[in-house]
N, C-alpha and C positions, 0 to 999 in steps of 0.2 A: 383685631390682633388675635383674639382667641380662636377665630374661625379659620384664619389663613396662616398666621405665623406659627402658632403652637403645633399644628400638624406637620408643618415643614420642619420645625425643630425636631420633632419626634422621629421623623423619617431620617433626618440627617444624623441624629444620635444613634439610631439603630444601625445605620450603614457603617458608621465609625466603629461601633461595637463589634459588628460582624467582621470587618476588615482587619481589626486588631493591628493597626500599624500607626506610625507617627501621623499626627495631624497634617494634612496636606495644605499647601498654599491655597488651593482652590476653596477648600472648606473654610479656612480662615478668612479668605476674601469674601465669601458669601455671608459669613456671620457679620463681618465689619461693614459690608455694604448694607445689610439689613438694618444694622444699628444706625447708620447714617440716614437711611431712608426713613426710618421710624422717627428720628429726631427732626428731619426736614418736614415730615408730614405734620407733626405736632406744631412746629413753628408756622407752617402754612395755615393751620386752622386757628392760630392765635394763642396757642399755649406754649409755654417755654419749652425749647427743644430737649432740655434735661428730662422732662417727664416722658417723652417718647423713648429716649435712650434707656431710662430706668424701666419702663414697661417692657421693652424688648429684652432687657437682661433678666427681668423677673420671670418671663415666660420660658427661659432656658431651663431645661431639666437639670437640676443640680446634682443628681446622682448619675454616674456613668462616665465613660471615657471622654465624651465630647466636652463636658464641663471641666473635667480635670485637665485635659489637653489644652483647652482654651485658656484656662487660668495660668498654666505654666508658660504658654507662649506669650501672653499679653502682660503678665505680672511685672516683668522688668521695665516695660515701657510705661506702665501705669504708675508704678512706685517711683 
């Protein structure tokens, strides 16, 4: 996760910061797909899927536009 997902997140966050526009559906789809893949992977290795989803979320850079935009887009669905 640290070798593959974290650099991907950092590139995605840098791209979103540079573009300075609303979070696109493609970006949201990539993040949610990564979340589901992470949960499925931990389930496949015999650990509860919640740990994979948690680790994926913990690797997300918490400062920056990407985290803020994701929080705003997903907050209504989660709450």
